[in-house]
N, C-alpha and C positions, 0 to 999 in steps of 0.2 A: 402316483402313476403319471408320468409325463408322456403326452401323446402328440406326435407330429402328424398333422393332417394336410396332405397335398390336395390341390383342387378345392381349396376351402371356400371359394366363392361360387362353385358350381352347385347344381341341384342337390346332389348327395352331400357335398361338403357342408352346405348350410344346414342340412338335416342332422348331420353328425354333431355339429356344434350345438344346435338347439337341444339335442337329446342326450348330451354327454352326461355320464353318471357323476354323482357327487364325488369329489376327490380327484377327478381327472384334471390335470394341469395341461390345458390345450395350447399347442403352438400351431395355429393355422397359417398356411402359406398358399399363395397362388402365383400366377405366372410372373407378376411384377416382383415377387420376393425371391424367386429362384428359377433359372432357366433350366428346364428339365431336359433340354437337348445337350446340356453341358455336364458331363460326368464329374468334373472337378468341382463345379458349383454345387452339385448334389452332395458330394463328399464333404465339402465345407459346411453345408447346411446341417448334415447329420452330426458332424464333429462339434459344431457350435451349440446345437440344441440338446445333444446327448439324450435323445428320447428313449423311453422304455419300449414304446410301441410306435410304429409308423403305420398309418392307414393311408394307403395310396388311392385316393379318389379322383386323381387327375388322369385324363386320357384325351387323345385326339379322337373325337367322335363324329366328325363330319364324314359320314360313310362314303358318299359319292365323291366329294372333293379328294378324299384319301387316294383314290385311284390314280390321280395325277400328282400326288405329293408324297410318294412312298418313303423317301428318305426321312422326311420330317415325322411322318406317322410312325415309322419304326423307331426313330430316336425317342419319341415320347411313350409309345405303347409297349416297347420291348427293352430298348437299351437303358432307359431311365429306371425301369424296374430292376434290371441287372445291377445298375450303379447303386441303387438304394440298398439292395441285398448285400452288395460287396462292402458297403460302408457301415451298415447297421448290424449290430450283434444281437439285437432283441427280436421281438415278434414283428413280423410284417403281415399286414392285412391288405390284400390286393383285390381290387374289384374288376371283374371281367364280364363277359357278354355271351348271350345266346348265339351271337354271330360266329362263334368258333365251331358251330355245327352246320351241317349241310342241308338240314331240313327234310331229309328223306325218311325219318323215323315215323312209325305209326303210333307211338306213345310218347309221353313226356320224356325228355332227355334226362338221364340220371348223371350224377357227378362224374362217374367213371366211364361214361360212354365215349366211344372214339370220336375225336374231333376231326372234322374235314371242312375247314373254312372255305368260303366261296369268294371272299373279297380281300383286298389289302388290309382293310380294317380288321376283319376277322383273323387273318393270318398273323398280323402283328400282335393282336391281343393274345393269340395262342402262344406266340413266342415269348411274350411277357410272362405268361403262366409258367412256362418251362424254366424260368430262372428261380422260382421259389424253392424253398426247402420244405421237407416233409413236416417240419414243426410250424410252418406258417399257415395262415388262413387264406384260402381263395374263395371268393364269393362271386358266383356268376348271377347276373340279373338281366332284365329285358325291359324295353319300352318304358324307361324311367321318365317321370314327370312330377312337377310340383308347382304350387302357386308362385307366380312371379318369375318362372323359369322360361327358357327357350325350349319348347317341347311341342309334341303333336297336339295336345289339348288346347294350348293357347293359340297355336296356328289355326286350328279348326274354328275356335271362337272368332278369330279375326276374319277368316274367310266366310263364315256363316253370316257375319254382319255385313260383309261387303258384296257378296255374290247372290245371285238369284237361284243357283243350283250348284251342287257339287257332285263329282265322281270320286269314289274312294275304293281302293283296292280291297277285294273281298276274299282273295285266295292266298293270303299270307296270315298264318294263324299263330297265336301266342297268348301272352297275358300281360296286361299293363302292370306297372310297379310304381306305387306312390313312394317318392323318395324318403319322406319321414319314416315310413314303415320299414324300408330297407335299412335306414340308419339304426333303428332300434334293434333290428336283427343282428347287425354287425356288432353293436355294443353287447348284445346278448351272447354272441359267440365268444367275444373277448372275456366276458364274465365267467363263462363256462370253461375257460382255458382250452378251447377247442383247437384242433389243428386238422388240416386236410381241406378238401373241396366241398363246398356247400352251394346249393341253389336257392334263390329266393325271387319269387314274383308274387303278385297278389293271387288269391284263389280265383278259380274259374278259367275260362278260355274265351278268346274273342278273335275276330278278324279286325283289321283296321276299319273296315266298314261298320262292324258291330260297335266298335269303340266310338266312331264318329256319330252314329245314331244316338248312342247313350249320352254323349257329350251334349248334343243338341237338346235332347229331352230334359236332362238335368239342368242345363243352362237356362232353358225357357222357364222351368219351375222356379228358378232362383232370380229371375228377372235380368239375367246377364245378356239375354237375346230378346229382341222385340218381336220376332216372327220366326216361324219355321220355314225352312226351304227344302225342296226335294233333294235327297241324297241317293245317288244311284250306285249300286255295287258294280265294279268292273274287275276284269282279270288283270293281273300284274303285267301281262303282255300288252295291255292297252296303255300302260304307263311305264315305258321303259326308263331305266335309270343306269348310270354308268357302272354302279356296283351291283353285283348279283346279291340277292337276299334269300335266306332260307324260307321256303314256303311254309314250313311247320317248325316252330322253334319253342314250343311249350317246354318249360322246365319242370322236372319232377322235384318237388320241394319237400317230399315226405321225410327224408332224413334230417333236414334242418328243423322241421316242425317237431319231430320226435325228440331231438336233442334239447330244444328249447322248451319242450313241454307246453306248447301253447297252440291254440287254433290260429288260423290266419284268416284275414279279412278278404271278402270277395272284392274284386276290382271295382265293381259298380259302387259299393259303399265308400271305398276310398276316393273314387272320382267325385262323389257327392261332397265329401269332406274337403277335397281340394278346391272345388268350385265355390263352396261356401267361403273358404278363405280368400279365394280370388275376388269374390264379390265385396269382401271387406276391404280390399286394397283399392277399390275404385273411389 
């Protein structure tokens, strides 16, 4: 099984490489290997590598910057997916986001719920989803983080070490996702020869404020921080951003769990695992 992985140096890409099943011949590529804004370069990559499976873990994810960079965002998040699908005759696994929803639900979003994105990022990710075939695998996820990556957890660790106090948004609700766990879910779906749309985030629910408080508590216990600082919950209106964000983007992952026949881990436990790994990097 030859597997082409795009976005190989990203948080999920590294997790996919680390947890690849025995017998998988990986061809990992990143931005320096192929320009995903160039359809001809994508076609050449697919032709030269002749993969059985493509896992597209690449994306333009700078949500606020995307509002002023729409052409490039669409080229990477939508047009590149279309180009991969056109050039590749095998299975395509594509990773998308909770940002395709508008956040008005009163329950976790199911895979077949109506999409109403609020931002350029969310809109272009939805457009990328629309290029897939029924036989492909679409995995939506949220709030992804891992040790050594550029993410909310590591940003909070830096700010908690530098500042005397923090304000964190408390009225945007979802669930964090540890990238190694997401990678294992993707490989599990491939092994099951699944097709269709699946959701995965870690178990539980949190606001960004809840997540920040937990980060500080766990980091103090592991010696990653020297002292606790006050963390104050604030409404999103007190922290305006260029891109609108869904107020509630919890994903219903029941169908994924049922197919893979496994329980899934609470986000706090995976946060502890990530921070333990982070401590070993210092």
